[in-house]
C-alpha positions in Angstrom: -4.6 -41.6 -49.6 -3.4 -38.9 -46.9 -5.7 -36.1 -46.3 -4.2 -32.3 -46.6 -3.2 -30.6 -43.4 -3.9 -27.0 -42.1 -6.9 -26.2 -44.8 -7.3 -22.5 -44.8 -9.5 -20.0 -46.1 -7.7 -16.6 -46.6 -10.1 -13.3 -47.3 -9.3 -9.9 -48.2 -11.2 -6.9 -49.1 -13.2 -8.1 -51.8 -16.3 -10.7 -50.6 -16.6 -12.3 -53.9 -13.2 -14.2 -53.6 -11.2 -16.5 -51.0 -8.1 -17.8 -50.8 -7.8 -21.5 -50.1 -4.2 -22.8 -48.6 -3.7 -26.2 -47.4 -0.2 -28.3 -46.4 1.2 -31.4 -48.3 0.1 -34.8 -46.4 3.3 -35.9 -44.8 2.9 -38.6 -47.4 2.4 -37.7 -50.8 2.9 -40.6 -52.8 0.6 -41.6 -55.3 -1.6 -38.6 -54.9 -2.2 -37.1 -58.5 -4.8 -34.2 -57.7 -6.8 -32.3 -55.1 -10.2 -32.0 -55.5 -11.9 -28.7 -54.4 -15.8 -28.1 -54.2 -18.2 -25.8 -52.6 -21.6 -25.2 -52.2 -23.9 -22.5 -51.1 -25.8 -22.7 -47.8 -29.4 -23.2 -48.5 -28.9 -23.5 -52.3 -29.5 -26.2 -54.4 -27.5 -25.4 -57.2 -25.1 -28.2 -57.9 -22.2 -28.3 -56.1 -18.7 -26.4 -57.5 -15.6 -28.6 -58.5 -12.1 -27.3 -59.0 -9.4 -30.0 -60.0 -5.7 -28.9 -59.3 -2.1 -30.7 -59.3 -0.5 -32.2 -56.9 2.1 -29.9 -56.3 -0.4 -27.2 -55.6 -0.7 -25.5 -52.3 -3.4 -23.0 -52.3 -5.7 -21.6 -55.0 -8.3 -18.5 -55.4 -12.2 -19.0 -55.6 -14.0 -16.0 -57.0 -17.4 -15.0 -58.1 -18.8 -15.9 -54.7 -22.3 -13.6 -53.5 -21.8 -11.7 -50.5 -23.3 -12.2 -47.6 -23.2 -16.0 -48.4 -22.2 -19.2 -46.3 -20.2 -21.3 -48.5 -18.9 -24.9 -47.3 -15.8 -25.8 -48.7 -14.0 -29.3 -48.7 -10.7 -30.5 -50.2 -9.7 -34.1 -50.9 -6.5 -35.8 -51.9 -6.6 -38.2 -54.8 -4.8 -40.8 -55.6 -3.9 -42.7 -59.2 -6.4 -45.3 -58.4 -9.2 -42.5 -57.8 -9.8 -43.2 -54.2 -10.1 -40.2 -52.5 -8.7 -39.2 -48.8 -11.4 -38.3 -45.8 -12.4 -34.4 -46.7 -11.0 -31.6 -44.4 -13.9 -29.0 -44.5 -14.6 -25.4 -43.8 -17.1 -22.6 -43.4 -16.6 -19.1 -45.4 -18.6 -16.2 -44.4 
């Protein structure tokens, strides 16, 4: 399963939201979803997860806490539930 390319986090004037963008892999055959997970640094709360259809290349994550650091991860998932190598980015 091929990973996404150019995974980016775009901020705006609202620190409780971040826009995640990515480009589709060169080979998309078999990809059924993108799985995004994120965790707040230093917290023991379970990781938050979002599942998006394979034709999506962006999403907005909201309800983030101001002045906190988050680790975002995205993987491509195929029809056999195999996952690509994760792409990760820190936010904040």
